[in-house]
PDB file with one MODEL, atoms N, CA, C and O in Angstrom:
MODEL        1
ATOM      1  N   MET A   1      -2.793 -65.897  55.520  1.00  0.00           N
ATOM      2  CA  MET A   1      -3.977 -65.524  54.778  1.00  0.00           C
ATOM      3  C   MET A   1      -4.200 -64.024  54.962  1.00  0.00           C
ATOM      4  O   MET A   1      -4.285 -63.553  56.096  1.00  0.00           O
ATOM      5  N   GLY A   2      -4.298 -63.265  53.867  1.00  0.00           N
ATOM      6  CA  GLY A   2      -4.454 -61.825  53.923  1.00  0.00           C
ATOM      7  C   GLY A   2      -5.900 -61.413  54.096  1.00  0.00           C
ATOM      8  O   GLY A   2      -6.806 -62.246  54.109  1.00  0.00           O
ATOM      9  N   HIS A   3      -6.100 -60.119  54.229  1.00  0.00           N
ATOM     10  CA  HIS A   3      -7.444 -59.552  54.436  1.00  0.00           C
ATOM     11  C   HIS A   3      -8.385 -59.864  53.271  1.00  0.00           C
ATOM     12  O   HIS A   3      -9.583 -60.066  53.472  1.00  0.00           O
ATOM     13  N   THR A   4      -7.845 -59.901  52.063  1.00  0.00           N
ATOM     14  CA  THR A   4      -8.702 -60.125  50.901  1.00  0.00           C
ATOM     15  C   THR A   4      -8.438 -61.478  50.247  1.00  0.00           C
ATOM     16  O   THR A   4      -8.718 -61.662  49.063  1.00  0.00           O
ATOM     17  N   GLU A   5      -7.906 -62.414  51.007  1.00  0.00           N
ATOM     18  CA  GLU A   5      -7.697 -63.777  50.529  1.00  0.00           C
ATOM     19  C   GLU A   5      -8.197 -64.719  51.589  1.00  0.00           C
ATOM     20  O   GLU A   5      -7.755 -64.654  52.736  1.00  0.00           O
ATOM     21  N   HIS A   6      -9.110 -65.590  51.229  1.00  0.00           N
ATOM     22  CA  HIS A   6      -9.690 -66.523  52.185  1.00  0.00           C
ATOM     23  C   HIS A   6      -9.426 -67.935  51.703  1.00  0.00           C
ATOM     24  O   HIS A   6      -9.422 -68.190  50.499  1.00  0.00           O
ATOM     25  N   GLU A   7      -9.210 -68.834  52.610  1.00  0.00           N
ATOM     26  CA  GLU A   7      -8.908 -70.233  52.332  1.00  0.00           C
ATOM     27  C   GLU A   7      -9.138 -70.666  50.890  1.00  0.00           C
ATOM     28  O   GLU A   7     -10.263 -70.970  50.492  1.00  0.00           O
ATOM     29  N   GLY A   8      -8.065 -70.688  50.119  1.00  0.00           N
ATOM     30  CA  GLY A   8      -8.142 -71.175  48.755  1.00  0.00           C
ATOM     31  C   GLY A   8      -8.744 -70.204  47.757  1.00  0.00           C
ATOM     32  O   GLY A   8      -8.987 -70.573  46.608  1.00  0.00           O
ATOM     33  N   HIS A   9      -8.987 -68.981  48.171  1.00  0.00           N
ATOM     34  CA  HIS A   9      -9.604 -68.003  47.269  1.00  0.00           C
ATOM     35  C   HIS A   9      -8.645 -66.837  47.039  1.00  0.00           C
ATOM     36  O   HIS A   9      -8.724 -65.812  47.717  1.00  0.00           O
ATOM     37  N   SER A  10      -7.754 -67.002  46.089  1.00  0.00           N
ATOM     38  CA  SER A  10      -6.766 -65.967  45.821  1.00  0.00           C
ATOM     39  C   SER A  10      -7.346 -64.790  45.043  1.00  0.00           C
ATOM     40  O   SER A  10      -6.707 -63.742  44.955  1.00  0.00           O
ATOM     41  N   ASP A  11      -8.545 -64.941  44.476  1.00  0.00           N
ATOM     42  CA  ASP A  11      -9.119 -63.853  43.691  1.00  0.00           C
ATOM     43  C   ASP A  11     -10.096 -62.983  44.474  1.00  0.00           C
ATOM     44  O   ASP A  11     -10.858 -62.227  43.872  1.00  0.00           O
ATOM     45  N   CYS A  12     -10.092 -63.072  45.786  1.00  0.00           N
ATOM     46  CA  CYS A  12     -11.014 -62.276  46.609  1.00  0.00           C
ATOM     47  C   CYS A  12     -10.833 -60.777  46.377  1.00  0.00           C
ATOM     48  O   CYS A  12     -11.821 -60.058  46.226  1.00  0.00           O
ATOM     49  N   SER A  13      -9.599 -60.298  46.347  1.00  0.00           N
ATOM     50  CA  SER A  13      -9.388 -58.863  46.181  1.00  0.00           C
ATOM     51  C   SER A  13      -9.918 -58.400  44.829  1.00  0.00           C
ATOM     52  O   SER A  13     -10.464 -57.301  44.731  1.00  0.00           O
ATOM     53  N   GLU A  14      -9.771 -59.201  43.799  1.00  0.00           N
ATOM     54  CA  GLU A  14     -10.290 -58.853  42.478  1.00  0.00           C
ATOM     55  C   GLU A  14     -11.817 -58.794  42.498  1.00  0.00           C
ATOM     56  O   GLU A  14     -12.407 -57.860  41.955  1.00  0.00           O
ATOM     57  N   VAL A  15     -12.446 -59.765  43.107  1.00  0.00           N
ATOM     58  CA  VAL A  15     -13.909 -59.796  43.194  1.00  0.00           C
ATOM     59  C   VAL A  15     -14.409 -58.592  43.986  1.00  0.00           C
ATOM     60  O   VAL A  15     -15.324 -57.899  43.543  1.00  0.00           O
ATOM     61  N   LEU A  16     -13.823 -58.341  45.140  1.00  0.00           N
ATOM     62  CA  LEU A  16     -14.283 -57.229  45.974  1.00  0.00           C
ATOM     63  C   LEU A  16     -14.015 -55.879  45.328  1.00  0.00           C
ATOM     64  O   LEU A  16     -14.774 -54.931  45.532  1.00  0.00           O
ATOM     65  N   HIS A  17     -12.940 -55.784  44.551  1.00  0.00           N
ATOM     66  CA  HIS A  17     -12.617 -54.535  43.853  1.00  0.00           C
ATOM     67  C   HIS A  17     -13.708 -54.183  42.831  1.00  0.00           C
ATOM     68  O   HIS A  17     -13.949 -53.007  42.560  1.00  0.00           O
ATOM     69  N   HIS A  18     -14.360 -55.195  42.271  1.00  0.00           N
ATOM     70  CA  HIS A  18     -15.362 -54.981  41.233  1.00  0.00           C
ATOM     71  C   HIS A  18     -16.790 -55.278  41.705  1.00  0.00           C
ATOM     72  O   HIS A  18     -17.690 -55.447  40.882  1.00  0.00           O
ATOM     73  N   ILE A  19     -16.996 -55.341  43.011  1.00  0.00           N
ATOM     74  CA  ILE A  19     -18.295 -55.765  43.530  1.00  0.00           C
ATOM     75  C   ILE A  19     -19.425 -54.804  43.135  1.00  0.00           C
ATOM     76  O   ILE A  19     -20.550 -55.244  42.899  1.00  0.00           O
ATOM     77  N   TYR A  20     -19.137 -53.498  43.063  1.00  0.00           N
ATOM     78  CA  TYR A  20     -20.191 -52.557  42.683  1.00  0.00           C
ATOM     79  C   TYR A  20     -20.540 -52.674  41.204  1.00  0.00           C
ATOM     80  O   TYR A  20     -21.692 -52.467  40.824  1.00  0.00           O
ATOM     81  N   GLU A  21     -19.574 -52.999  40.377  1.00  0.00           N
ATOM     82  CA  GLU A  21     -19.879 -53.266  38.971  1.00  0.00           C
ATOM     83  C   GLU A  21     -20.809 -54.481  38.874  1.00  0.00           C
ATOM     84  O   GLU A  21     -21.735 -54.500  38.063  1.00  0.00           O
ATOM     85  N   TYR A  22     -20.557 -55.469  39.691  1.00  0.00           N
ATOM     86  CA  TYR A  22     -21.401 -56.666  39.723  1.00  0.00           C
ATOM     87  C   TYR A  22     -22.811 -56.307  40.198  1.00  0.00           C
ATOM     88  O   TYR A  22     -23.802 -56.707  39.586  1.00  0.00           O
ATOM     89  N   LEU A  23     -22.886 -55.558  41.280  1.00  0.00           N
ATOM     90  CA  LEU A  23     -24.186 -55.170  41.829  1.00  0.00           C
ATOM     91  C   LEU A  23     -24.980 -54.276  40.870  1.00  0.00           C
ATOM     92  O   LEU A  23     -26.209 -54.325  40.840  1.00  0.00           O
ATOM     93  N   ASP A  24     -24.270 -53.466  40.094  1.00  0.00           N
ATOM     94  CA  ASP A  24     -24.926 -52.527  39.179  1.00  0.00           C
ATOM     95  C   ASP A  24     -25.198 -53.129  37.803  1.00  0.00           C
ATOM     96  O   ASP A  24     -25.746 -52.453  36.932  1.00  0.00           O
ATOM     97  N   GLY A  25     -24.819 -54.397  37.597  1.00  0.00           N
ATOM     98  CA  GLY A  25     -25.053 -55.036  36.305  1.00  0.00           C
ATOM     99  C   GLY A  25     -24.189 -54.470  35.197  1.00  0.00           C
ATOM    100  O   GLY A  25     -24.618 -54.396  34.046  1.00  0.00           O
ATOM    101  N   GLU A  26     -22.977 -54.073  35.536  1.00  0.00           N
ATOM    102  CA  GLU A  26     -22.079 -53.440  34.571  1.00  0.00           C
ATOM    103  C   GLU A  26     -20.928 -54.350  34.161  1.00  0.00           C
ATOM    104  O   GLU A  26     -19.866 -53.863  33.773  1.00  0.00           O
ATOM    105  N   MET A  27     -21.125 -55.660  34.241  1.00  0.00           N
ATOM    106  CA  MET A  27     -20.074 -56.620  33.892  1.00  0.00           C
ATOM    107  C   MET A  27     -20.508 -57.451  32.698  1.00  0.00           C
ATOM    108  O   MET A  27     -21.696 -57.591  32.408  1.00  0.00           O
ATOM    109  N   SER A  28     -19.525 -57.991  32.022  1.00  0.00           N
ATOM    110  CA  SER A  28     -19.815 -58.914  30.929  1.00  0.00           C
ATOM    111  C   SER A  28     -20.416 -60.197  31.510  1.00  0.00           C
ATOM    112  O   SER A  28     -20.210 -60.490  32.688  1.00  0.00           O
ATOM    113  N   PRO A  29     -21.145 -60.956  30.713  1.00  0.00           N
ATOM    114  CA  PRO A  29     -21.703 -62.218  31.215  1.00  0.00           C
ATOM    115  C   PRO A  29     -20.638 -63.161  31.781  1.00  0.00           C
ATOM    116  O   PRO A  29     -20.885 -63.848  32.772  1.00  0.00           O
ATOM    117  N   ALA A  30     -19.472 -63.197  31.166  1.00  0.00           N
ATOM    118  CA  ALA A  30     -18.394 -64.069  31.658  1.00  0.00           C
ATOM    119  C   ALA A  30     -17.916 -63.613  33.032  1.00  0.00           C
ATOM    120  O   ALA A  30     -17.668 -64.440  33.909  1.00  0.00           O
ATOM    121  N   ASP A  31     -17.785 -62.302  33.223  1.00  0.00           N
ATOM    122  CA  ASP A  31     -17.356 -61.775  34.521  1.00  0.00           C
ATOM    123  C   ASP A  31     -18.431 -61.991  35.585  1.00  0.00           C
ATOM    124  O   ASP A  31     -18.115 -62.295  36.735  1.00  0.00           O
ATOM    125  N   VAL A  32     -19.697 -61.835  35.206  1.00  0.00           N
ATOM    126  CA  VAL A  32     -20.803 -62.080  36.146  1.00  0.00           C
ATOM    127  C   VAL A  32     -20.748 -63.529  36.616  1.00  0.00           C
ATOM    128  O   VAL A  32     -20.899 -63.803  37.807  1.00  0.00           O
ATOM    129  N   LYS A  33     -20.534 -64.445  35.701  1.00  0.00           N
ATOM    130  CA  LYS A  33     -20.462 -65.861  36.058  1.00  0.00           C
ATOM    131  C   LYS A  33     -19.287 -66.135  36.990  1.00  0.00           C
ATOM    132  O   LYS A  33     -19.417 -66.885  37.958  1.00  0.00           O
ATOM    133  N   ARG A  34     -18.134 -65.522  36.695  1.00  0.00           N
ATOM    134  CA  ARG A  34     -16.937 -65.719  37.523  1.00  0.00           C
ATOM    135  C   ARG A  34     -17.176 -65.206  38.943  1.00  0.00           C
ATOM    136  O   ARG A  34     -16.847 -65.884  39.917  1.00  0.00           O
ATOM    137  N   VAL A  35     -17.753 -64.000  39.056  1.00  0.00           N
ATOM    138  CA  VAL A  35     -18.005 -63.417  40.373  1.00  0.00           C
ATOM    139  C   VAL A  35     -19.062 -64.237  41.121  1.00  0.00           C
ATOM    140  O   VAL A  35     -18.904 -64.521  42.309  1.00  0.00           O
ATOM    141  N   ALA A  36     -20.127 -64.612  40.430  1.00  0.00           N
ATOM    142  CA  ALA A  36     -21.192 -65.395  41.069  1.00  0.00           C
ATOM    143  C   ALA A  36     -20.656 -66.728  41.580  1.00  0.00           C
ATOM    144  O   ALA A  36     -21.021 -67.169  42.670  1.00  0.00           O
ATOM    145  N   THR A  37     -19.799 -67.363  40.803  1.00  0.00           N
ATOM    146  CA  THR A  37     -19.190 -68.623  41.230  1.00  0.00           C
ATOM    147  C   THR A  37     -18.337 -68.407  42.470  1.00  0.00           C
ATOM    148  O   THR A  37     -18.394 -69.192  43.417  1.00  0.00           O
ATOM    149  N   HIS A  38     -17.551 -67.347  42.460  1.00  0.00           N
ATOM    150  CA  HIS A  38     -16.705 -67.041  43.614  1.00  0.00           C
ATOM    151  C   HIS A  38     -17.564 -66.779  44.854  1.00  0.00           C
ATOM    152  O   HIS A  38     -17.272 -67.293  45.934  1.00  0.00           O
ATOM    153  N   LEU A  39     -18.619 -65.980  44.697  1.00  0.00           N
ATOM    154  CA  LEU A  39     -19.479 -65.667  45.836  1.00  0.00           C
ATOM    155  C   LEU A  39     -20.160 -66.911  46.393  1.00  0.00           C
ATOM    156  O   LEU A  39     -20.378 -67.015  47.600  1.00  0.00           O
ATOM    157  N   ALA A  40     -20.491 -67.839  45.529  1.00  0.00           N
ATOM    158  CA  ALA A  40     -21.131 -69.083  45.973  1.00  0.00           C
ATOM    159  C   ALA A  40     -20.182 -69.939  46.800  1.00  0.00           C
ATOM    160  O   ALA A  40     -20.628 -70.760  47.602  1.00  0.00           O
ATOM    161  N   GLU A  41     -18.881 -69.757  46.614  1.00  0.00           N
ATOM    162  CA  GLU A  41     -17.877 -70.580  47.285  1.00  0.00           C
ATOM    163  C   GLU A  41     -17.162 -69.874  48.426  1.00  0.00           C
ATOM    164  O   GLU A  41     -16.452 -70.518  49.199  1.00  0.00           O
ATOM    165  N   CYS A  42     -17.337 -68.563  48.544  1.00  0.00           N
ATOM    166  CA  CYS A  42     -16.540 -67.783  49.509  1.00  0.00           C
ATOM    167  C   CYS A  42     -17.464 -66.985  50.427  1.00  0.00           C
ATOM    168  O   CYS A  42     -17.970 -65.930  50.044  1.00  0.00           O
ATOM    169  N   ARG A  43     -17.678 -67.491  51.626  1.00  0.00           N
ATOM    170  CA  ARG A  43     -18.604 -66.846  52.565  1.00  0.00           C
ATOM    171  C   ARG A  43     -18.183 -65.426  52.946  1.00  0.00           C
ATOM    172  O   ARG A  43     -19.052 -64.557  53.021  1.00  0.00           O
ATOM    173  N   PRO A  44     -16.891 -65.138  53.192  1.00  0.00           N
ATOM    174  CA  PRO A  44     -16.518 -63.756  53.543  1.00  0.00           C
ATOM    175  C   PRO A  44     -16.833 -62.763  52.415  1.00  0.00           C
ATOM    176  O   PRO A  44     -17.285 -61.649  52.677  1.00  0.00           O
ATOM    177  N   CYS A  45     -16.597 -63.163  51.178  1.00  0.00           N
ATOM    178  CA  CYS A  45     -16.904 -62.266  50.058  1.00  0.00           C
ATOM    179  C   CYS A  45     -18.407 -62.131  49.876  1.00  0.00           C
ATOM    180  O   CYS A  45     -18.891 -61.050  49.542  1.00  0.00           O
ATOM    181  N   LEU A  46     -19.151 -63.200  50.088  1.00  0.00           N
ATOM    182  CA  LEU A  46     -20.605 -63.137  50.004  1.00  0.00           C
ATOM    183  C   LEU A  46     -21.155 -62.187  51.069  1.00  0.00           C
ATOM    184  O   LEU A  46     -22.086 -61.425  50.806  1.00  0.00           O
ATOM    185  N   ALA A  47     -20.584 -62.233  52.257  1.00  0.00           N
ATOM    186  CA  ALA A  47     -21.008 -61.327  53.328  1.00  0.00           C
ATOM    187  C   ALA A  47     -20.745 -59.879  52.932  1.00  0.00           C
ATOM    188  O   ALA A  47     -21.577 -59.005  53.179  1.00  0.00           O
ATOM    189  N   GLU A  48     -19.593 -59.621  52.319  1.00  0.00           N
ATOM    190  CA  GLU A  48     -19.273 -58.263  51.855  1.00  0.00           C
ATOM    191  C   GLU A  48     -20.243 -57.841  50.756  1.00  0.00           C
ATOM    192  O   GLU A  48     -20.713 -56.703  50.745  1.00  0.00           O
ATOM    193  N   HIS A  49     -20.540 -58.740  49.847  1.00  0.00           N
ATOM    194  CA  HIS A  49     -21.523 -58.478  48.782  1.00  0.00           C
ATOM    195  C   HIS A  49     -22.873 -58.098  49.388  1.00  0.00           C
ATOM    196  O   HIS A  49     -23.487 -57.112  48.981  1.00  0.00           O
ATOM    197  N   ASP A  50     -23.330 -58.883  50.359  1.00  0.00           N
ATOM    198  CA  ASP A  50     -24.626 -58.630  50.982  1.00  0.00           C
ATOM    199  C   ASP A  50     -24.652 -57.285  51.693  1.00  0.00           C
ATOM    200  O   ASP A  50     -25.651 -56.569  51.635  1.00  0.00           O
ATOM    201  N   LEU A  51     -23.565 -56.942  52.358  1.00  0.00           N
ATOM    202  CA  LEU A  51     -23.467 -55.652  53.041  1.00  0.00           C
ATOM    203  C   LEU A  51     -23.512 -54.509  52.033  1.00  0.00           C
ATOM    204  O   LEU A  51     -24.247 -53.540  52.224  1.00  0.00           O
ATOM    205  N   ASP A  52     -22.733 -54.618  50.966  1.00  0.00           N
ATOM    206  CA  ASP A  52     -22.718 -53.570  49.943  1.00  0.00           C
ATOM    207  C   ASP A  52     -24.080 -53.438  49.271  1.00  0.00           C
ATOM    208  O   ASP A  52     -24.520 -52.324  48.986  1.00  0.00           O
ATOM    209  N   ALA A  53     -24.754 -54.556  49.015  1.00  0.00           N
ATOM    210  CA  ALA A  53     -26.090 -54.525  48.410  1.00  0.00           C
ATOM    211  C   ALA A  53     -27.079 -53.829  49.346  1.00  0.00           C
ATOM    212  O   ALA A  53     -27.921 -53.051  48.897  1.00  0.00           O
ATOM    213  N   ALA A  54     -26.978 -54.107  50.630  1.00  0.00           N
ATOM    214  CA  ALA A  54     -27.861 -53.475  51.612  1.00  0.00           C
ATOM    215  C   ALA A  54     -27.621 -51.966  51.674  1.00  0.00           C
ATOM    216  O   ALA A  54     -28.575 -51.192  51.750  1.00  0.00           O
ATOM    217  N   VAL A  55     -26.366 -51.550  51.641  1.00  0.00           N
ATOM    218  CA  VAL A  55     -26.039 -50.119  51.663  1.00  0.00           C
ATOM    219  C   VAL A  55     -26.628 -49.429  50.437  1.00  0.00           C
ATOM    220  O   VAL A  55     -27.209 -48.350  50.546  1.00  0.00           O
ATOM    221  N   LYS A  56     -26.475 -50.058  49.265  1.00  0.00           N
ATOM    222  CA  LYS A  56     -27.038 -49.483  48.048  1.00  0.00           C
ATOM    223  C   LYS A  56     -28.558 -49.335  48.159  1.00  0.00           C
ATOM    224  O   LYS A  56     -29.109 -48.327  47.716  1.00  0.00           O
ATOM    225  N   GLN A  57     -29.230 -50.305  48.734  1.00  0.00           N
ATOM    226  CA  GLN A  57     -30.680 -50.247  48.888  1.00  0.00           C
ATOM    227  C   GLN A  57     -31.097 -49.117  49.825  1.00  0.00           C
ATOM    228  O   GLN A  57     -32.064 -48.406  49.553  1.00  0.00           O
ATOM    229  N   VAL A  58     -30.375 -48.955  50.916  1.00  0.00           N
ATOM    230  CA  VAL A  58     -30.694 -47.893  51.880  1.00  0.00           C
ATOM    231  C   VAL A  58     -30.494 -46.521  51.237  1.00  0.00           C
ATOM    232  O   VAL A  58     -31.332 -45.633  51.389  1.00  0.00           O
ATOM    233  N   VAL A  59     -29.394 -46.354  50.528  1.00  0.00           N
ATOM    234  CA  VAL A  59     -29.133 -45.072  49.865  1.00  0.00           C
ATOM    235  C   VAL A  59     -30.204 -44.800  48.814  1.00  0.00           C
ATOM    236  O   VAL A  59     -30.717 -43.685  48.724  1.00  0.00           O
ATOM    237  N   LYS A  60     -30.539 -45.797  48.031  1.00  0.00           N
ATOM    238  CA  LYS A  60     -31.568 -45.625  46.995  1.00  0.00           C
ATOM    239  C   LYS A  60     -32.908 -45.253  47.617  1.00  0.00           C
ATOM    240  O   LYS A  60     -33.595 -44.353  47.134  1.00  0.00           O
ATOM    241  N   ARG A  61     -33.271 -45.940  48.678  1.00  0.00           N
ATOM    242  CA  ARG A  61     -34.548 -45.681  49.343  1.00  0.00           C
ATOM    243  C   ARG A  61     -34.559 -44.288  49.980  1.00  0.00           C
ATOM    244  O   ARG A  61     -35.583 -43.606  49.976  1.00  0.00           O
ATOM    245  N   SER A  62     -33.419 -43.875  50.524  1.00  0.00           N
ATOM    246  CA  SER A  62     -33.347 -42.591  51.227  1.00  0.00           C
ATOM    247  C   SER A  62     -33.270 -41.403  50.279  1.00  0.00           C
ATOM    248  O   SER A  62     -33.699 -40.304  50.630  1.00  0.00           O
ATOM    249  N   CYS A  63     -32.736 -41.607  49.102  1.00  0.00           N
ATOM    250  CA  CYS A  63     -32.465 -40.475  48.210  1.00  0.00           C
ATOM    251  C   CYS A  63     -33.183 -40.576  46.874  1.00  0.00           C
ATOM    252  O   CYS A  63     -32.838 -39.847  45.945  1.00  0.00           O
ATOM    253  N   HIS A  64     -34.148 -41.435  46.751  1.00  0.00           N
ATOM    254  CA  HIS A  64     -34.708 -41.695  45.433  1.00  0.00           C
ATOM    255  C   HIS A  64     -35.425 -40.508  44.806  1.00  0.00           C
ATOM    256  O   HIS A  64     -35.542 -40.460  43.582  1.00  0.00           O
ATOM    257  N   GLU A  65     -35.904 -39.560  45.580  1.00  0.00           N
ATOM    258  CA  GLU A  65     -36.602 -38.414  45.011  1.00  0.00           C
ATOM    259  C   GLU A  65     -35.704 -37.189  44.868  1.00  0.00           C
ATOM    260  O   GLU A  65     -36.121 -36.182  44.296  1.00  0.00           O
ATOM    261  N   GLU A  66     -34.504 -37.260  45.370  1.00  0.00           N
ATOM    262  CA  GLU A  66     -33.595 -36.125  45.294  1.00  0.00           C
ATOM    263  C   GLU A  66     -32.722 -36.252  44.048  1.00  0.00           C
ATOM    264  O   GLU A  66     -32.340 -37.356  43.659  1.00  0.00           O
ATOM    265  N   THR A  67     -32.413 -35.127  43.434  1.00  0.00           N
ATOM    266  CA  THR A  67     -31.491 -35.113  42.306  1.00  0.00           C
ATOM    267  C   THR A  67     -30.276 -34.286  42.683  1.00  0.00           C
ATOM    268  O   THR A  67     -30.351 -33.378  43.511  1.00  0.00           O
ATOM    269  N   ALA A  68     -29.182 -34.613  42.073  1.00  0.00           N
ATOM    270  CA  ALA A  68     -27.953 -33.870  42.342  1.00  0.00           C
ATOM    271  C   ALA A  68     -28.053 -32.483  41.727  1.00  0.00           C
ATOM    272  O   ALA A  68     -28.643 -32.321  40.659  1.00  0.00           O
ATOM    273  N   PRO A  69     -27.486 -31.482  42.387  1.00  0.00           N
ATOM    274  CA  PRO A  69     -27.480 -30.131  41.811  1.00  0.00           C
ATOM    275  C   PRO A  69     -26.749 -30.145  40.455  1.00  0.00           C
ATOM    276  O   PRO A  69     -25.835 -30.943  40.245  1.00  0.00           O
ATOM    277  N   ALA A  70     -27.152 -29.271  39.562  1.00  0.00           N
ATOM    278  CA  ALA A  70     -26.562 -29.220  38.215  1.00  0.00           C
ATOM    279  C   ALA A  70     -25.053 -29.009  38.275  1.00  0.00           C
ATOM    280  O   ALA A  70     -24.320 -29.581  37.468  1.00  0.00           O
ATOM    281  N   THR A  71     -24.578 -28.196  39.218  1.00  0.00           N
ATOM    282  CA  THR A  71     -23.133 -27.946  39.303  1.00  0.00           C
ATOM    283  C   THR A  71     -22.374 -29.212  39.696  1.00  0.00           C
ATOM    284  O   THR A  71     -21.278 -29.460  39.193  1.00  0.00           O
ATOM    285  N   LEU A  72     -22.946 -30.001  40.582  1.00  0.00           N
ATOM    286  CA  LEU A  72     -22.307 -31.256  40.977  1.00  0.00           C
ATOM    287  C   LEU A  72     -22.286 -32.227  39.804  1.00  0.00           C
ATOM    288  O   LEU A  72     -21.269 -32.874  39.554  1.00  0.00           O
ATOM    289  N   ARG A  73     -23.383 -32.334  39.092  1.00  0.00           N
ATOM    290  CA  ARG A  73     -23.445 -33.219  37.931  1.00  0.00           C
ATOM    291  C   ARG A  73     -22.393 -32.819  36.902  1.00  0.00           C
ATOM    292  O   ARG A  73     -21.727 -33.687  36.339  1.00  0.00           O
ATOM    293  N   LEU A  74     -22.232 -31.536  36.650  1.00  0.00           N
ATOM    294  CA  LEU A  74     -21.250 -31.038  35.693  1.00  0.00           C
ATOM    295  C   LEU A  74     -19.832 -31.391  36.147  1.00  0.00           C
ATOM    296  O   LEU A  74     -19.013 -31.836  35.343  1.00  0.00           O
ATOM    297  N   ARG A  75     -19.544 -31.190  37.442  1.00  0.00           N
ATOM    298  CA  ARG A  75     -18.216 -31.533  37.968  1.00  0.00           C
ATOM    299  C   ARG A  75     -17.927 -33.016  37.808  1.00  0.00           C
ATOM    300  O   ARG A  75     -16.807 -33.394  37.466  1.00  0.00           O
ATOM    301  N   ILE A  76     -18.925 -33.861  38.052  1.00  0.00           N
ATOM    302  CA  ILE A  76     -18.734 -35.310  37.924  1.00  0.00           C
ATOM    303  C   ILE A  76     -18.448 -35.674  36.478  1.00  0.00           C
ATOM    304  O   ILE A  76     -17.533 -36.451  36.207  1.00  0.00           O
ATOM    305  N   VAL A  77     -19.215 -35.126  35.547  1.00  0.00           N
ATOM    306  CA  VAL A  77     -18.997 -35.415  34.130  1.00  0.00           C
ATOM    307  C   VAL A  77     -17.607 -34.941  33.703  1.00  0.00           C
ATOM    308  O   VAL A  77     -16.911 -35.646  32.973  1.00  0.00           O
ATOM    309  N   GLN A  78     -17.205 -33.763  34.150  1.00  0.00           N
ATOM    310  CA  GLN A  78     -15.864 -33.258  33.819  1.00  0.00           C
ATOM    311  C   GLN A  78     -14.789 -34.166  34.383  1.00  0.00           C
ATOM    312  O   GLN A  78     -13.789 -34.427  33.714  1.00  0.00           O
ATOM    313  N   ARG A  79     -14.975 -34.651  35.601  1.00  0.00           N
ATOM    314  CA  ARG A  79     -13.989 -35.534  36.236  1.00  0.00           C
ATOM    315  C   ARG A  79     -13.893 -36.851  35.481  1.00  0.00           C
ATOM    316  O   ARG A  79     -12.795 -37.355  35.247  1.00  0.00           O
ATOM    317  N   ILE A  80     -15.036 -37.411  35.098  1.00  0.00           N
ATOM    318  CA  ILE A  80     -15.048 -38.667  34.340  1.00  0.00           C
ATOM    319  C   ILE A  80     -14.323 -38.480  33.018  1.00  0.00           C
ATOM    320  O   ILE A  80     -13.538 -39.334  32.605  1.00  0.00           O
ATOM    321  N   THR A  81     -14.588 -37.367  32.359  1.00  0.00           N
ATOM    322  CA  THR A  81     -13.929 -37.083  31.084  1.00  0.00           C
ATOM    323  C   THR A  81     -12.426 -36.964  31.277  1.00  0.00           C
ATOM    324  O   THR A  81     -11.657 -37.502  30.480  1.00  0.00           O
ATOM    325  N   THR A  82     -11.996 -36.268  32.322  1.00  0.00           N
ATOM    326  CA  THR A  82     -10.576 -36.109  32.601  1.00  0.00           C
ATOM    327  C   THR A  82      -9.926 -37.458  32.891  1.00  0.00           C
ATOM    328  O   THR A  82      -8.857 -37.752  32.356  1.00  0.00           O
ATOM    329  N   VAL A  83     -10.553 -38.279  33.726  1.00  0.00           N
ATOM    330  CA  VAL A  83     -10.001 -39.579  34.065  1.00  0.00           C
ATOM    331  C   VAL A  83      -9.928 -40.463  32.820  1.00  0.00           C
ATOM    332  O   VAL A  83      -8.930 -41.153  32.607  1.00  0.00           O
ATOM    333  N   THR A  84     -10.969 -40.446  32.006  1.00  0.00           N
ATOM    334  CA  THR A  84     -10.998 -41.257  30.797  1.00  0.00           C
ATOM    335  C   THR A  84      -9.888 -40.823  29.842  1.00  0.00           C
ATOM    336  O   THR A  84      -9.187 -41.666  29.282  1.00  0.00           O
ATOM    337  N   ARG A  85      -9.729 -39.546  29.659  1.00  0.00           N
ATOM    338  CA  ARG A  85      -8.672 -39.060  28.774  1.00  0.00           C
ATOM    339  C   ARG A  85      -7.297 -39.410  29.316  1.00  0.00           C
ATOM    340  O   ARG A  85      -6.407 -39.785  28.552  1.00  0.00           O
ATOM    341  N   THR A  86      -7.115 -39.292  30.620  1.00  0.00           N
ATOM    342  CA  THR A  86      -5.837 -39.630  31.236  1.00  0.00           C
ATOM    343  C   THR A  86      -5.539 -41.113  31.029  1.00  0.00           C
ATOM    344  O   THR A  86      -4.409 -41.477  30.705  1.00  0.00           O
ATOM    345  N   ASP A  87      -6.531 -41.960  31.211  1.00  0.00           N
ATOM    346  CA  ASP A  87      -6.359 -43.396  31.021  1.00  0.00           C
ATOM    347  C   ASP A  87      -5.999 -43.711  29.578  1.00  0.00           C
ATOM    348  O   ASP A  87      -5.151 -44.566  29.325  1.00  0.00           O
ATOM    349  N   LEU A  88      -6.627 -43.038  28.640  1.00  0.00           N
ATOM    350  CA  LEU A  88      -6.370 -43.283  27.219  1.00  0.00           C
ATOM    351  C   LEU A  88      -5.004 -42.785  26.801  1.00  0.00           C
ATOM    352  O   LEU A  88      -4.343 -43.410  25.971  1.00  0.00           O
ATOM    353  N   ASP A  89      -4.566 -41.655  27.372  1.00  0.00           N
ATOM    354  CA  ASP A  89      -3.281 -41.067  27.016  1.00  0.00           C
ATOM    355  C   ASP A  89      -2.111 -41.780  27.682  1.00  0.00           C
ATOM    356  O   ASP A  89      -1.012 -41.832  27.128  1.00  0.00           O
ATOM    357  N   GLY A  90      -2.344 -42.320  28.851  1.00  0.00           N
ATOM    358  CA  GLY A  90      -1.246 -42.838  29.641  1.00  0.00           C
ATOM    359  C   GLY A  90      -0.987 -44.236  29.447  1.00  0.00           C
ATOM    360  O   GLY A  90      -0.077 -44.787  30.066  1.00  0.00           O
TER     361      GLY A  90
ENDMDL
END
């Protein structure tokens, strides 16, 4: 049994790879249902979900009034654009 596979759960690595999309509500309804079903059946993945959700809450609570500097925001947008174009071209 590997680090991301738990008794009878071969899709653990896939679920954990997309856990932030799940937490952020960025998945299709079908994917949300698949992940929710997996989490209901897999305690190790549910524990990871709970930990990631807690981290997101702490970061949100700690930084909710701060905004990123304009230069950082610009760099992030440029990076996203570059990655998106690379994905589309490749």
